[in-house]
C-alpha positions in Angstrom: 14.0 -5.1 -17.7 10.4 -4.2 -18.8 9.1 -7.3 -17.0 10.9 -6.2 -13.8 9.3 -2.8 -14.0 5.9 -4.4 -14.5 6.5 -6.6 -11.4 7.3 -3.5 -9.4 4.2 -1.8 -10.7 2.1 -4.8 -9.7 3.6 -4.7 -6.3 3.0 -1.0 -5.9 -0.6 -1.1 -7.2 -1.5 -4.2 -5.0 0.1 -2.6 -2.0 -1.9 0.6 -2.5 -5.1 -1.4 -3.1 -4.3 -3.5 0.0 -3.9 -0.4 2.2 -7.2 1.1 0.9 -8.9 -2.2 1.6 -7.4 -2.4 5.1 -8.7 1.2 5.8 -12.1 0.4 4.5 -12.3 -2.9 6.4 -11.2 -1.7 9.8 -13.6 1.3 9.4 -16.4 -1.2 8.7 -15.7 -3.3 11.8 -14.8 -0.4 14.0 -11.4 -1.6 15.3 -10.1 1.2 17.5 -9.1 1.7 21.0 -9.0 -0.4 24.2 -12.7 -1.3 24.1 -12.1 -3.5 21.0 -9.5 -5.4 23.0 -11.9 -6.5 25.7 -12.9 -9.4 23.5 -9.7 -10.2 21.6 -11.1 -13.5 20.2 -14.3 -11.8 18.9 -12.1 -9.0 17.4 -9.9 -11.6 15.6 -13.0 -13.4 14.4 -14.4 -10.1 13.0 -11.1 -9.3 11.3 -10.8 -12.8 9.8 -14.4 -12.9 8.5 -14.5 -9.5 7.0 -14.2 -10.1 3.2 -12.4 -6.9 2.4 -9.7 -7.5 5.1 -9.2 -11.1 3.7 -8.9 -9.6 0.2 -6.3 -7.1 1.5 -4.1 -9.9 2.9 -4.4 -11.8 -0.4 -3.3 -8.6 -2.3 -0.3 -8.4 0.0 0.6 -12.1 -0.7 0.5 -11.5 -4.5 2.4 -8.2 -4.1 5.1 -10.0 -2.1 5.4 -12.6 -4.8 5.8 -10.0 -7.5 8.4 -8.2 -5.4 10.4 -11.3 -4.8 10.6 -12.0 -8.6 11.5 -8.3 -9.2 14.3 -8.5 -6.6 15.7 -11.6 -8.3 16.1 -9.5 -11.5 17.1 -6.0 -10.3 19.5 -4.3 -8.0 18.0 -3.6 -4.6 19.4 -0.1 -4.7 17.3 0.6 -7.8 14.2 -1.5 -7.1 13.5 -0.4 -3.5 13.3 3.4 -4.2 10.6 2.6 -6.8 8.4 1.4 -4.0 8.2 5.1 -3.0 5.4 5.3 -5.5 3.3 3.8 -2.8 3.8 7.0 -0.8 2.6 9.0 -3.7 -0.4 6.8 -4.6 -1.8 6.2 -1.1 -2.6 9.9 -0.4 -3.8 10.5 -4.0 -6.2 7.5 -3.8 -7.3 8.3 -0.3 -8.1 11.8 -1.4 -9.9 10.6 -4.5 -11.7 7.5 -3.2 -12.1 8.1 0.5 -12.5 11.8 0.5 -9.6 12.4 2.8 -8.1 15.9 3.1 -4.5 16.2 1.9 -3.0 19.5 3.0 -0.6 21.6 0.8 2.5 20.5 2.7 1.7 16.9 2.1 1.2 17.6 -1.7 4.6 19.3 -1.7 6.2 16.3 0.0 4.5 14.0 -2.6 6.1 16.2 -5.3 9.5 15.8 -3.8 9.0 12.1 -3.6 8.1 12.0 -7.3 11.2 14.0 -8.2 13.3 11.5 -6.2 11.7 8.5 -8.0 12.4 10.2 -11.3 16.1 10.7 -10.4 16.5 7.0 -9.4 14.6 5.9 -12.5 17.1 7.8 -14.7 20.1 6.4 -13.0 
């Protein structure tokens, strides 16, 4: 059971790191709006050659592998709600590492999510 929790934690942490890497990567290459789609091949080349975006995809591949192993060991009704930790850690890390503003209502929602995860974890 402890290994299964560890695998879920690996999945969660790599998913969070992958999202942060995606945000940083697309910010670096400036992918936004219709202007970027004028040259779709150039855009695809920029995406595929940006190291942090490639790293993000690799993180997701490893996260998926950990998730598949965890699913083979745990009930889906227990394991899946644990992924909600992603919804807690993304805003926290975006606030800490990217300097994003997180309004009070969002913090309250994060608290409710944590309470739900706690309830599922005790079941």
